C-alpha positions as CSV (number, residue, x, y, z in Angstrom):
1,M,-29.0,22.3,-6.4
2,G,-27.4,21.6,-2.7
3,N,-29.6,24.6,-1.1
4,E,-32.9,23.3,-3.4
5,V,-32.6,19.7,-1.8
6,L,-32.4,21.5,1.2
7,S,-35.2,23.2,0.9
8,L,-36.9,20.1,-0.5
9,R,-36.2,18.3,2.7
10,E,-37.6,20.7,4.9
11,C,-41.1,21.0,3.2
12,N,-41.1,16.6,3.3
13,L,-40.1,16.9,-0.6
14,S,-37.0,14.6,-1.2
15,P,-36.6,12.3,-3.1
16,E,-35.8,9.9,-0.3
17,I,-39.3,10.8,1.6
18,I,-40.9,10.6,-1.3
19,K,-39.4,7.6,-2.4
20,Q,-40.6,6.4,1.1
21,N,-44.2,8.0,1.4
22,V,-45.4,8.7,-1.7
23,L,-44.7,6.4,-5.0
24,P,-45.2,2.9,-2.9
25,C,-48.6,4.3,-3.7
26,Y,-47.6,3.6,-7.8
27,N,-45.5,-0.2,-6.4
28,L,-42.4,2.5,-8.1
29,Q,-40.4,2.8,-4.2
30,N,-37.8,0.9,-6.3
31,S,-37.7,3.4,-9.7
32,Q,-35.0,6.2,-9.8
33,I,-36.0,9.3,-8.6
34,S,-34.7,12.8,-9.8
35,I,-35.5,16.3,-9.5
36,I,-37.0,18.7,-12.2
37,K,-39.1,21.6,-10.8
38,F,-38.8,23.1,-7.5
39,K,-41.2,26.2,-6.8
40,D,-41.5,26.9,-3.0
41,T,-43.5,29.7,-2.6
42,D,-47.2,30.3,-1.5
43,K,-48.4,28.1,-4.6
44,Q,-45.7,25.7,-3.7
45,R,-44.7,22.8,-6.8
46,A,-42.7,19.5,-7.0
47,V,-42.0,17.9,-10.4
48,Y,-39.6,14.4,-10.5
49,R,-39.0,12.1,-12.4
50,I,-39.4,8.5,-12.5
51,D,-37.9,5.6,-14.3
52,F,-38.6,2.3,-13.7
53,K,-37.6,-0.6,-15.7
54,E,-38.3,0.7,-19.4
55,K,-40.8,3.2,-18.8
56,S,-40.3,6.9,-17.4
57,Y,-43.4,9.0,-15.1
58,C,-44.1,12.4,-14.0
59,L,-44.6,12.7,-10.2
60,K,-46.1,16.1,-9.6
61,K,-47.1,18.0,-5.8
62,V,-49.3,20.2,-7.0
63,Y,-50.1,23.6,-5.2
64,Y,-54.9,23.6,-5.0
65,N,-57.1,21.3,-3.0
66,M,-58.5,18.3,-4.0
67,K,-61.7,19.8,-5.5
68,D,-59.5,21.8,-7.9
69,L,-57.2,18.6,-8.6
70,L,-60.8,16.9,-9.6
71,Y,-61.9,20.0,-12.2
72,V,-58.3,18.9,-13.2
73,Y,-58.4,15.6,-13.8
74,S,-62.1,16.0,-15.2
75,A,-61.2,18.3,-17.5
76,I,-58.4,16.2,-18.5
77,E,-60.3,13.0,-19.3
78,W,-62.7,14.8,-20.9
79,L,-60.1,15.7,-23.6
80,Y,-58.1,12.4,-23.9
81,R,-62.2,10.7,-24.3
82,N,-62.1,13.1,-27.6
83,N,-59.2,11.9,-29.0
84,I,-56.4,14.9,-27.6
85,R,-53.4,14.1,-26.7
86,A,-53.2,15.5,-22.8
87,P,-51.3,13.1,-20.3
88,K,-53.7,10.9,-17.8
89,L,-53.6,10.7,-13.9
90,L,-52.8,7.7,-13.4
91,P,-54.0,5.1,-10.6
92,T,-52.5,4.4,-7.6
93,V,-52.5,1.1,-6.2
94,D,-56.0,1.0,-4.9
95,N,-57.4,3.0,-8.4
96,N,-57.3,6.7,-7.1
97,R,-56.4,9.2,-9.3
98,F,-53.6,10.9,-6.7
99,V,-52.0,10.4,-3.4
100,S,-52.4,12.6,-0.3
101,Y,-49.8,13.2,2.1
102,D,-48.1,15.0,4.9
103,D,-51.7,17.7,3.3
104,M,-49.7,17.4,-0.3
105,L,-51.5,15.8,-2.9
106,F,-49.5,13.7,-6.0
107,I,-50.4,13.0,-9.2
108,L,-48.8,11.0,-11.4
109,T,-48.5,10.5,-15.2
110,P,-46.9,9.3,-17.9
111,W,-43.6,11.1,-18.6
112,I,-44.0,12.7,-22.4
113,E,-40.7,12.5,-24.6
114,G,-40.9,15.0,-27.1
115,E,-39.4,18.3,-28.7
116,K,-41.2,21.2,-27.0
117,C,-43.3,23.2,-29.0
118,S,-40.8,26.3,-31.2
119,F,-42.1,29.0,-32.4
120,D,-39.8,29.7,-35.1
121,N,-41.1,26.0,-36.5
122,I,-44.2,27.4,-38.5
123,D,-45.4,23.9,-39.2
124,H,-45.3,23.7,-34.3
125,V,-47.7,26.5,-34.4
126,I,-49.9,26.1,-36.7
127,C,-50.2,22.4,-35.6
128,S,-50.9,24.5,-32.1
129,V,-53.5,26.6,-33.4
130,K,-55.0,23.4,-35.1
131,K,-55.1,21.6,-31.6
132,L,-56.5,24.4,-29.9
133,S,-59.4,25.5,-32.0
134,R,-60.0,21.4,-31.9
135,I,-60.0,22.2,-27.2
136,H,-61.6,24.6,-27.5
137,S,-64.6,22.8,-29.5
138,I,-65.1,20.1,-28.1
139,S,-65.0,21.4,-24.9
140,R,-68.9,23.7,-25.0
141,D,-70.5,21.4,-22.9
142,F,-68.0,20.3,-20.7
143,Q,-68.9,19.6,-16.8
144,P,-66.4,18.7,-14.6
145,I,-67.5,15.3,-13.1
146,L,-69.2,16.1,-9.0
147,G,-67.8,16.8,-6.5
148,S,-64.8,18.9,-8.1
149,S,-64.9,22.4,-7.6
150,L,-66.3,25.4,-10.4
151,K,-63.5,26.8,-12.1
152,E,-64.5,30.0,-13.9
153,G,-63.1,32.7,-16.3
154,Y,-65.8,35.1,-17.8
155,D,-63.8,38.7,-16.9
156,D,-64.9,41.5,-18.3
157,Y,-62.2,42.2,-20.3
158,Y,-63.7,46.3,-21.2
159,I,-63.7,47.1,-17.9
160,S,-60.0,45.2,-17.6
161,T,-59.1,48.0,-20.3
162,L,-60.5,50.4,-19.1
163,K,-58.5,50.2,-15.6
164,H,-54.9,49.2,-17.6
165,F,-55.5,52.9,-19.7
166,Q,-56.4,54.8,-16.8
167,D,-53.4,52.7,-14.0
168,L,-51.9,54.6,-17.8
169,L,-52.5,57.5,-17.1
170,K,-52.1,58.1,-13.1
171,T,-48.1,56.5,-14.3
172,S,-47.8,59.1,-16.3
173,N,-48.7,61.6,-13.5
174,E,-45.9,59.6,-11.1
175,A,-43.2,60.0,-13.7
176,F,-43.5,63.8,-14.4
177,K,-43.6,63.8,-10.5
178,Y,-39.8,61.9,-10.5
179,K,-38.5,63.0,-13.2
180,D,-36.3,59.8,-12.4
181,T,-33.8,57.9,-15.7
182,F,-36.8,55.6,-15.2
183,S,-39.4,57.8,-15.8
184,R,-37.7,59.7,-18.6
185,Q,-37.6,56.3,-20.4
186,F,-41.4,56.0,-20.2
187,I,-41.9,59.0,-20.6
188,S,-40.4,59.1,-24.4
189,T,-42.6,56.7,-25.3
190,F,-45.8,57.3,-23.7
191,D,-47.6,59.0,-26.4
192,T,-47.4,56.0,-28.6
193,N,-48.2,53.0,-25.5
194,L,-50.9,55.6,-24.6
195,R,-52.3,55.2,-28.4
196,L,-52.2,51.1,-28.5
197,A,-54.3,51.2,-25.8
198,K,-56.5,53.1,-26.8
199,I,-57.3,51.7,-29.9
200,S,-57.3,48.9,-27.2
201,L,-59.9,50.1,-25.7
202,D,-61.9,51.1,-28.5
203,I,-62.0,48.0,-29.6
204,S,-63.2,45.9,-26.3
205,Y,-65.7,48.9,-25.7
206,K,-67.7,47.2,-28.8
207,I,-67.5,43.7,-27.6
208,D,-70.8,41.7,-26.9
209,N,-70.1,39.4,-24.1
210,A,-73.0,37.0,-24.7
211,D,-71.5,37.2,-28.7
212,L,-67.9,35.7,-27.0
213,S,-67.5,32.1,-27.7
214,K,-67.7,29.7,-24.4
215,S,-65.5,26.4,-24.1
216,L,-62.9,24.8,-21.6
217,C,-60.3,26.7,-21.4
218,H,-56.3,25.5,-21.1
219,G,-55.0,29.0,-19.0
220,D,-51.4,28.5,-20.1
221,Y,-51.3,27.2,-23.7
222,V,-47.5,28.1,-24.5
223,N,-44.7,26.3,-26.2
224,K,-43.8,24.5,-23.4
225,N,-47.0,22.9,-22.6
226,L,-46.9,21.6,-25.9
227,I,-45.2,18.5,-26.6
228,F,-44.4,17.8,-30.2
229,P,-44.0,13.7,-30.9
230,S,-42.3,12.9,-34.3
231,D,-45.8,13.0,-35.7
232,L,-46.5,16.3,-35.3
233,D,-50.2,16.1,-32.8
234,P,-48.6,17.6,-29.4
235,W,-49.0,16.6,-26.6
236,I,-50.7,18.7,-24.1
237,I,-49.0,19.2,-20.5
238,D,-50.2,20.8,-17.0
239,F,-53.2,21.9,-16.9
240,D,-53.1,22.9,-13.6
241,K,-55.0,27.2,-14.6
242,C,-57.6,25.6,-17.6
243,Q,-61.4,26.7,-16.4
244,T,-64.1,27.2,-18.0
245,D,-63.9,30.7,-20.3
246,Y,-63.9,32.9,-23.1
247,S,-62.3,30.7,-25.5
248,A,-60.8,34.3,-27.2
249,R,-58.8,35.1,-24.0
250,D,-57.1,31.0,-24.9
251,L,-55.5,32.1,-28.4
252,A,-55.5,35.9,-27.8
253,Y,-52.1,34.6,-24.9
254,F,-51.2,32.2,-27.2
255,M,-50.5,34.9,-29.7
256,R,-49.4,37.6,-27.5
257,R,-46.1,35.7,-26.0
258,L,-45.7,34.2,-29.9
259,L,-45.8,38.0,-31.2
260,K,-43.6,39.9,-29.1
261,R,-40.3,37.8,-29.9
262,E,-38.0,38.9,-31.6
263,N,-37.8,36.7,-33.7
264,T,-41.7,37.0,-34.7
265,K,-42.0,40.1,-33.2
266,W,-45.4,41.5,-34.2
267,N,-45.5,39.8,-37.8
268,L,-48.9,40.6,-39.7
269,D,-48.9,37.9,-42.0
270,L,-48.3,35.3,-39.1
271,A,-50.6,36.8,-37.3
272,L,-53.4,36.6,-39.9
273,S,-52.9,33.0,-40.8
274,I,-52.8,32.0,-37.1
275,L,-56.4,33.9,-37.3
276,K,-57.3,32.4,-40.1
277,T,-56.2,28.6,-39.4
278,Y,-58.1,28.7,-35.5
279,N,-61.2,30.3,-37.8
280,E,-61.5,27.4,-40.5
281,Y,-61.7,24.8,-37.0
282,S,-63.5,26.8,-35.0
283,P,-65.9,30.3,-36.5
284,L,-64.3,33.8,-34.3
285,T,-67.6,35.9,-33.4
286,E,-67.0,39.2,-34.4
287,S,-66.6,39.7,-30.1
288,D,-64.3,36.8,-30.8
289,L,-61.9,38.9,-32.8
290,R,-62.6,42.0,-30.6
291,Y,-61.4,40.5,-27.5
292,L,-58.4,38.7,-29.8
293,I,-57.3,42.1,-31.1
294,S,-58.1,44.6,-28.1
295,Y,-56.0,42.2,-26.4
296,I,-52.6,41.4,-28.5
297,C,-52.9,45.5,-28.3
298,F,-52.8,46.4,-25.7
299,P,-49.1,47.7,-24.6
300,Q,-48.9,44.8,-21.7
301,K,-45.5,45.3,-20.5
302,Y,-45.0,48.6,-20.7
303,W,-47.7,48.6,-18.1
304,K,-47.1,46.2,-16.1
305,I,-43.0,47.0,-15.4
306,S,-44.4,50.8,-14.8
307,R,-47.4,50.2,-12.2
308,D,-45.0,47.8,-10.3
309,Y,-42.4,50.3,-10.7
310,Y,-44.1,53.2,-9.3
311,K,-45.4,50.6,-6.3
312,N,-42.2,50.1,-4.8
313,I,-40.6,53.0,-6.4
314,N,-38.3,53.3,-2.6
315,K,-37.8,49.3,-1.9
316,C,-37.4,48.2,-6.1
317,N,-34.2,47.9,-8.4
318,K,-33.9,50.6,-10.7
319,S,-31.5,49.1,-13.0
320,A,-33.3,46.1,-13.4
321,F,-36.6,47.8,-13.7
322,L,-34.6,50.0,-16.3
323,T,-33.5,47.5,-18.2
324,L,-36.9,45.6,-18.4
325,L,-38.5,49.0,-19.3
326,S,-35.8,49.1,-22.6
327,N,-36.7,45.9,-23.9
328,A,-40.1,47.0,-23.5
329,T,-40.1,49.9,-25.6
330,S,-37.6,48.6,-28.2
331,K,-40.3,47.2,-30.3
332,T,-43.1,50.3,-29.6
333,N,-43.8,51.6,-32.8
334,L,-43.4,47.9,-34.5
335,Q,-46.5,47.4,-32.6
336,Y,-48.2,50.4,-33.0
337,D,-47.7,49.7,-36.7
338,F,-49.0,46.2,-36.1
339,A,-52.5,47.6,-34.5
340,I,-53.0,49.8,-36.9
341,S,-52.8,47.3,-39.9
342,I,-54.2,44.4,-38.6
343,V,-57.5,46.1,-37.4
344,D,-57.4,46.8,-40.8
345,E,-56.8,43.5,-42.0
346,V,-58.9,41.8,-39.5
347,Q,-62.1,44.1,-40.8
348,K,-61.6,42.7,-44.5
349,E,-61.1,39.5,-44.0
350,F,-63.4,39.0,-42.3
351,D,-65.5,41.0,-43.3
352,T,-66.1,42.8,-40.0
353,T,-66.4,45.8,-38.0
354,L,-63.5,46.2,-35.4
355,L,-64.5,50.0,-34.2
């Protein structure tokens, strides 16, 4: 904590400096301030808890520019006005929604009390999926306010999957060349992971981008950004990565994060329950289903770890990479069985053809 405070002071983000230069803009200069998070990276971030009288607030130093901030503000307002619990940006004393200090931008929201979404709690999971489907359905025609940036995704998922598939083939050549411990571990599960990647590639090839549902997407819809109060109607926080995009990507990101865990590892019934729940509130097209299944079936960790290892083989911590790969490959057979089963089950349940 000592080094962190020193680093905060060096970049004018220490609690003392914030108290003197930012909090007066909210008439909160007499508050208690504590550091919650600080990341001194290219996307520098700082989060503080502000306690004043009987109320608590979250002060955040954002890493993006004013146009992107206006976009985030637009998204939060849109959702809030459609009865989605998203913490509003509170006004300054002169009625702005941010503070500019030393070429940095700060926003203030209420501090949200509650329990972080537990992926081991099925009620939390299902409520989160219902909420995501609601967010997508009410934001099909979302438009940010004038002066905002235009934040859009819409990457061609087949092109992305093809590139990753080709990366795996190139990496296998590297593995056979080096034949070190990492390479032997990589090769031992290569055939199964390549079959997984092939399933994903074949499904993504049949995605019709024009048939994909579009909406405002959170971009990081995972358990840490879902806060449950006692009434089980979650608050959605941290809209830094929000943009208009294919809705399926938001749901697929949530599902993959959930399914790869030890306690829920590639649980077919859980995955089908999520798809049915989402579909009930926001109907999925055939291409939405293809995107989802292709996304969650691709051996993402295996691809990423091996790619990064061979890119940095002369300077990386080989032992650490080997541990990461071993953890990633420990569930390869489970993921492969899941992929085969979910393709069959989704085709039957949704009366569709994925491959």
